[in-house]
N, C-alpha and C positions, 0 to 999 in steps of 0.2 A: 480850569480844573477846581474849585473850589467845593469844597465837603457842605452839604447841608444837613447838618446835625440830626437835625428834624425829620428830612426825610429818610436819610441813613437808620436812623430809629426804626422810624416805621418800618422801614423795608426787613429790620435785622430780628424785629418782633415778627414781621410775618412770617420766617422763617421757622419759627420756634411751635411745634403744633398745639394749640389751643391749649388739650388737656394738661400740658407742662407748663404752661405762663401763668403767673400770679394775676389771679383773677378778682373779679369783685366780690366773693363768696370771702377770700384771702383775706382783701379788705375790711370787710367787716370783721372778720376776725379779729385781725390784728385792733381793731376800733374795742373790740369786747376785753381784749388780756393789755389795754394799752397802760395801765398802773403798775400791771405785773413787769411789763418792757420798762416802764421808766426807772425800776428799781434794780434793773439789770446793766444801766446807763454803764455805773462808774465801772462793773465788772468786766463790761465789752470792752470799755476806750480803753482800758489800764490793762487788761492782759491782751488787745491786738497789740499794743506796742510794745509790750516786754516781748511776745513770743519776737516781732519782728526787731527790736532791738538786741534779743538774746541770742542771733543768728547772725555771724560774720557776712553771708551773701545776700540777707534781707537787710543788714545793718547799715553794706555800703551805699545803700541807695541814700543814706540820710546826710545832712552836713552837720558837725557835731553842735552839739547845743539845740537842734533841731524839733525834739519831739515835742516841748512846749507849745510849740508853735502849729504841729499837725495836733493835736489830740482835739483842742477844739473844732477841726474840720469834719473828725470823724466821728465827735458828739453832734453836728449841727446834722450829718451824713443819720445817723441813730434817731435820733430826735423828727426828723422829716420823715424818715423809711417809718416808726412805730406811731406816726400821727399822720402819714398820707398829705393829699390826694397822692393818688398813683395816676396823676394824667402824662399826658406826652412831655412836659417840663421834667418833669422827676425823669421818666426814661430817659430822654435827651442829655438829663445830667449826668446817668451811668455810663451813658456812651461816651460823653466828652473824657469819663475817665479812664479810656481808652488812649484818649489824645495823650493825656498829662502821664500815664504810663509808659509813654514812647520818650516823653522828656526828661522823667524821671529815672529813665532806665529800670522799672520793673519789667518783669518778664509774666508772662502768664503763669505758668506754673506757682508765683509768688501769691498771687491774687487768687488762684485757686484753692491755693493749699492754705491761705489764711479766711477765704470762705467757710474752708472744712470745717479750723480750728471754729471759728463763729458757730455752725451748723452744732459740733461736738460740744460746746458749752451749752447751748441753749439745751440740747438732750438733756444735759445734767438735770439744767435749771428747772427744765418744766416737770422731770419725772422726779425730781426732788419735792413738787408743790402739786401736784397736778395726779388725775388721774391717769392707767397705761390709754385707756381712749382719747383725751383730752390732749396726751402728751404725742400721739399719736396724729391726732386733725392738727395740731399746734405746727409741728413736725413737719406735714404733708405743705400746710401754707409756706412755710420759710423755705423751704426745698422747692418751690414753684419762685419763691422770689428770687433766690439765690442763683436756679436755673435761670431766669428772666437775666437779670443782672448781668451773671458770668457770661452770657453770650452776649450780651451787650457789649462789656466789656472788650470782648477779647477779638470780636467780630470786627470793632471800633478799633482798636489797634491794627487789626492785617490791615482793610480797609485804608487807612489814614499812614499807615507804612508804606502802602503801594501805592498809594499817590504822591508821597514826597517823593520815594523814588523815581517814580514817571518822572514828576516835576522836573527834578536835582537833575536826570539824566537825558529830560526831552524825550521820552519812550512815551507813548500811547499805552495806557493799561491793557488796554484787551491785546497788545504785543505781548509785555510782560507774562500775560495770564499763556499766552501761544508759548513763547519760549519755555515758562516755566513745566506746560504740558510735555513740551518736545524734550525736556531735560527729566521727568518723570517716566513718560513711556514707558523707558527698557528697565527704569528699576523692579529689582524682583521684590519683594519685603519676604520673602522667602530666603533668599539669598544674606541679607542685609548684617554685615559685620559690625 
């Protein structure tokens, strides 16, 4: 029961409404503002890790002295993201992050919140250097990128977690799905305490 990352990636992308996915117009816009994105590289990488290393819950996922090893990884991601191409290989790389997050014990709220920080930082930078209309346009593209990447990472995380659980227990994933459905059938969200 091996996961084919490219097939999984395509199936996740297919779940995202097309109007919310990162698209070829977004990619063209990224190319147009690449020089501005390149100037933000250091600010994004430094700020990203300042946030993660400045909060005990996220700092705990790192080993002592690991920051200098991780920063080049984020720098590579940033460079590839602002350059493209946004092909299946790029999206599969984002899906693979879900597996890395399982291994590193990175939880989805950690991933989603740091994406929020990236978007807030970009909005501040764009609004300081561009017109309100351009800022809106740039942020729409970044939001579609974030939605696409967040979907890939979160669903890949869940899928691979379930596959690992199924393999380690000898339980078919379909049976796990059925057991979960039975367990949640009687839960009334209005009565959760």
